[in-house]
N, C-alpha and C positions, 0 to 999 in steps of 0.2 A: 154077266153084265149087271150094273147097278141101276136101280130106279132113279130117274132124273125128272126134274120139273118139266112140264110141257111149255117150252119156249120156242119162239120163231124169230129167226134173223133173216132179213131179206136184203139182198144187195140193192143199193140205191143207184149204182152206176157200175159199168164194166171198164176194164183198162182200155186205154187208147194209146196208140203209138204216134209220135210226132217225127216226121222225116224218115228217110231211108237209111238204115244202119248199113254201113259198108261191110261189116263183118258178115251180115246175112247176104247182101248182094253179091259178095265174092264167092259164095258157096253155090253148088247146084241146087235146084228146087228140091225142097224136102218132100219125100214120100214117106210120111211117118205113120203114126197110129190114127185109127179112126175115132169118131165121136163116141161118147157114151150114148147108147140107145137102149131103151127099155129099162127094166128094173133088175138090179143086181144087188149082191151083198158083198161086204168086205169087213175084215177085222178093223182096218184103219183106213180112213180117207185123208189124203193130203190135198189141200187146196193151194195150188200154185206149183208150176213145173219149172222153177228157176233154180238158182244155186241152193237155196234153203230147202225147197221141197224135194228136189231130186237127191240131195245129200241125205235128207232124213230117210227117204225111201231106201237108199243104199245102206244106210246104217241099220235100219230096222231089219232088212233082209239078212244082214250079216249077223245080227244078234239072234234072230229067230227066223230061219229060212222057211218055216211053215206058215208064217203070217200072210194072210191075203191082204195085200195093200193096193189101193187104187189112188193114182195121182191124177188130179183134174187140172188141166192147163186151159186157160181161157182161149188162147189162140194157138198158133203153131209153135212148137218147141223151138226155142232159140230166137224168136222174133220179138219177145217182150223185153223187159228191163235187163235181164241177164245177157241177152245178145246185143245190148247197147252199152255194155260195160267197156272200159278201156283195156281190160284183160290183165290187170296187175293182181296177182295173189300175193299180197305183201306180208312178210313175217314180222316186221318191226313197227312199233308205233310211229306215227308221223312226228310226234313231239316227245322228246325225253330231255329232262333238265339236268345239267351238270352242276347247277347251283343249289345249295342246300339239299344235297342229295341224300336224304334220310332213308331209313329203312322202309317207311311206308311207301315212298315213291318208288323205290326199287321193287318192292313187292307188287305194286300195281302194274309197273311196266313188265315185270316178269310174267304176271298173269296175262297181260295183253299179248305177249309173245307166245305164251302157251296156247292161247285161243287161236292165234293165227296159224301156228304150226300144226294144230290139229286139222285145220282146213287143208293145208298143204299136204299133209300125210294122206288124207282121203283122196285128194286130187291125184297125187303121185301113184297111189295104189290102182286107181282106175286107168291111168295112162300106161302103167306097166302091164296091167291085165289086157288092155285093148291094143297094146303095142303101137301107141300113137307116136308119130314123128314130132320133131321140134316145131313143125308148122302149127301144131295144136297145143302142145305142152312143152315149154322150154324153160328149164331151171337155170336161166342165164344170169339172174341177178338184175339189179336196177341201179340207175344213177339218180342222185338228186343234184340238180344243177342250179347255178346262180348266174345272174347277169348284172349284179350290182354289189356295191360294197356291203350293204346291209345283208344281202343274200350270202356273200362270202362269210361274214361274221356268223350268221346263223348256222352255216354248215360246219364251221369250226366248233361252235358250241354243241351242235348235234353230235359231232364225232366224239367230243369229250364225254357226252352222256352215254354213247354206245360203248366207249372204253370203260366207263364205270360199271356197265352191265356185263362186260366181258364179251361183247359181240364183235364179230369180225367186220372190218370196214377198211376203206382206203381213201384218203383225201387225194384229190388230183388238182394240179395247178392248171392255169389257163392253157398252156401248151398241151398238156396231157388230155384234157377234155376236148380240145380242138381236134386232136388227132383221132378221137373216137367219133365225134359228131360231124366232123367235116366243116364246121362253121366257127368263126371267131367271136360269135356273140357271147358265148358263155365264159365267165371269168374264173370259175372253179367248179369242181364237182366232188361228189362223194359216192363211192361205189359200195353197195351192200349186196353180198352174194346170195342171200337166202330167198329173194323174191323169185317167184315163178311167173313167167309170162304165158298167157294162153290166147288163142283165137277164141274169144268168148262164145260166139254162136256155134262154132264147131265143137267146142268143149261141152256145151250144154246139150247139143244134139247127141254127142257121143256118150255122155253120162246117162241120158234117157235111154239110149239104145243098148246100154250095158245091162240094164235091168231085165230080169226074166221072171217068168211065172214062179210063184204066185203073185208077183208084182205086175200090175197093169197100168199103163200110161195112156190116158185119153186126151187127145188134142181137140181144139175147137169145142171144148166142153166147159164153159164157164159155170162155176157154182153160182146159182142165183137165189137159193133159199136153203136155210138150215133149220130143220124143224125137229123139236124134241119129241120122242116117242116114249112109251112106258119104260122101255129098257135100252134106249139108245137114241140115235139120231138118224134122220133121213136128209141126205144132201141131194138137192134137185138141180138139174141142168136143163137147158131148153128141150132136150130130147130124151132125157132119162133121169134115173134116180138111183141112189145107193143107200141101203140100210147099213148102218155101221155102229159099232160101240164107241169108237174114238175118232177124233179128228185132229189133224195138225193144220193150223192156219199158217201157210208159208207164202202169203200174198202181200207181205210188207205193208205199204201204206194203204192198200185196198182193204185191209182188215177193218178199217174205220167205216168203209161202205156198208158193212154188216152191223155197225153199231158198236164194235169193239174199240177200245182205246180212244173213245171220243174226246176231242180236244187235248190229245196227248201226242199226236204225231204231226210233225212239220213236213209238208210235202214239197221237197226241193227237187228241181231238175238240173242236171248237168248236161252240157252241150259239147258236141264234138263235130269235127269235119275231117275228111280224108281226101287226099289229092288223087288225081288220076295217076296212072303208072307213068314213070319217067325212066329214061336210061340211067343206070347206076353211075355212069361216068359224069353225070351232071352234078353229083354231090360226093365230095371226098369223104374220107372216114370209113367207119365200119358200116356194113350194109344192114346190120340189125342191132338196134339198141333201144332202150326205153328209159325215159327220164321223168321224174316228178319234180315239181318246183321246190326251190329252197324255202320259199315262204308260202304259208297257207293261202289258198285261193289264187295261186299263180297258174302257170300254163304247163300242162302235161304234154309230152311229145313222145311219139314212137316212130321209128323208121322200120318199115316192114318190107322185106325182100320178097320177090315173086319171080316166077319163071319168065314172065314177059316184061319185068321191070319192077321198080321199087315204088313204094308209096310212103307218105308222111301223114301221120295222124296228129291233130292238134285238138286238145281239149281245154276249154276255158269257159268261164261264165257259169254262174249259179243263179237260178231264179226260183222264186216261191210262187206256188199255185195252190190255193186252198182247195180247189175242186179237182186237182190232179189232171188238169186238161189245159196245157199251154197252147196258145194259138200259133198260127204261121208267122205272125209278126215277131214273136219272141225268137223263133228259129232264125228268121232273117237278120235280126239284130245281133244274135249270137254269132251268126256266120260272118257278119261284117267285122266283128271283134276278132274272130279267128283269122280272117284274112290279114288284119293288121299285125297280129302276133306272128303269123307265118312269114309275111314279107320282111319283118324286122329280123327274123332268125335265119332265113334261108334266101339270101339275095340271089344265089346261083340258080334258084328254082323260080325266078320271076315269071317265066313263061309257062309254068305248070299250074293249072288251076285246080281248085277243089272239085271233086266229083260227087261226093256224098256229104250230107249234113243231117244230123239227127239229135234227138234229146232222149235222155233216160231218167226215169224217176227213181228217187230214193227217199227213205223216210227217216227223219231224225227225231230224237226226243230231247227235251230241254236239258235234262241231266245226263245225256249221252249214254243211256243204258238201253239194252234191248227191250222191246215189248215182248216179253217172254213168260212162259209158264202156263199153268192150268188156269184158264180164265173162266171156264164154266165146267161143270162136271163132265169130264171126258173130252173137253176141247182144250187143246194146248196151242200156244202161239209161239212162232219162231219168226218174229217181225222186228222192224226197227233196226236196220243195219247200221245207221249212223255213218254212212259213207263207207269206202273200202268194201263195196258190196260183195265182190267175189270172195273175199276173205271172211268177213263177218257173217254174211248170210249163210255161207257154207257151215261155219261153226255153229250158228244158231240152229240149223237143221239137225246137225249131229247131236247137239245138246238136247234138243226137244225129243229126239228118238230115245236118247239115254234116259231122260227123266220119265218119259211115258212108260218105258219098260222097267223102271226101277233100278237102273244101273247106277252104281256109285263110281264116278270117274273123276279125273282131274277137271274136266270141263264142268260137270255138274256141281262139283265143289265150288268152282269159281262163280258159276251162274247163280248158285244159291245165295250168294252174298250181294247180288245186285239189288238196288232199290227198285221200286216200281217207277214207271215213267211219271214225271211230274206233270200236273195240269198246266196247260198253256194259258197265256192271258186271253181274255175274252176278245171277240171281234168288236170293232175293227183294229184294236190295239195289236192283236197278233200279226195281222198282215202288215201294218205300219212298222212294227218292230222288226219283223223278219226281213222285210225289204230294206229297211235302213241298215240293219246289221250286215246283210250281204253286200250292200253297196259300200259300206265302210271297209269291210275286209278286202274287197276288190281294190278299193282305192289304196289301202295300205300295202297290198301286194305290188302295186305300181307296175313297172315294166316286167317284173317277174312273171 
């Protein structure tokens, strides 16, 4: 261990969940790992048991099976942001330009794809090892769907960009996408086979439970204090503490609660609703499909089959909350918007109401780079997913493990070229700007 300066970082607040995630509600109650109690030691402590933290733990164990790693999760595994995800582990960037398609653009898109596919490779390795079924891990691909002329044009341009990258895809006309979705709302679609769909809460539970000694996962054990010692750090929880030489911060926007990345993280919430189960005969088309919108800030939809019936997930609305604590009113307003989008798309399900509504936090940076790297002597960050959390957070965790252990990989090569997160405008201009920007983008997405 190296000598470090005596510093103290204290959490100013702990994560809070808004609404009930359907993904968690549909699973049996979790009987997971206990709290951290008393004083222990570890080679590495990971703060956060979501996509980033558990992926980092998995990667560390693969690189050095002798490392004693401790993962601290503030709540129950799968119930925080990771279990509130929509379950898309996406391999392709949301935006690729076919215009002025120069070498630099191709390089950046290729790097983004490599980042995403590193996440998919880790997820696939766990699924194969644990012998998960398609109810947890399904390499089924995804659709991007349009319901307007502008959306149709965007999908054509996007397909041209994918062609320039040599990526497999297939454009679908209105009849083809109708036969899949069972509704006539969508005017065109684009199928991309590389996306993996997961049941996010089940995936995160399974990833945590795949870890074995000397990796320990502690639940209901929020890190509340990080204190520098002569030759390392002590991480304290309400009922215990850990002495360690190195730390990975994998708590996304909550890293700012410890004083890291101050005024560099935008705290955005995305909102989702899921229906009650309904007889499959009520909705034509395939019983399982997943679609992202043609235009940014549009509406994501999934149809999820089950033994007792099917469900539909609708995700739409993005809101900014500087304190990472949206209220019940925000959830209610988002739910009203979901109902509007749902009724417009699925008239045959008019009698099937929503059963669950929830919000999930994500952290964005102004220049769309991860909040990543060694930020104090022995403290490494794997935060700032910038959306597409299942994909990017997983890759952030893998890259943090690689950097910490001195591995030179394709991921570390790419991450080494990222700039630092840019400072955000001071308040109140930050809040005014963030809310105005989100409102404008939602307006621009229109019916999509």
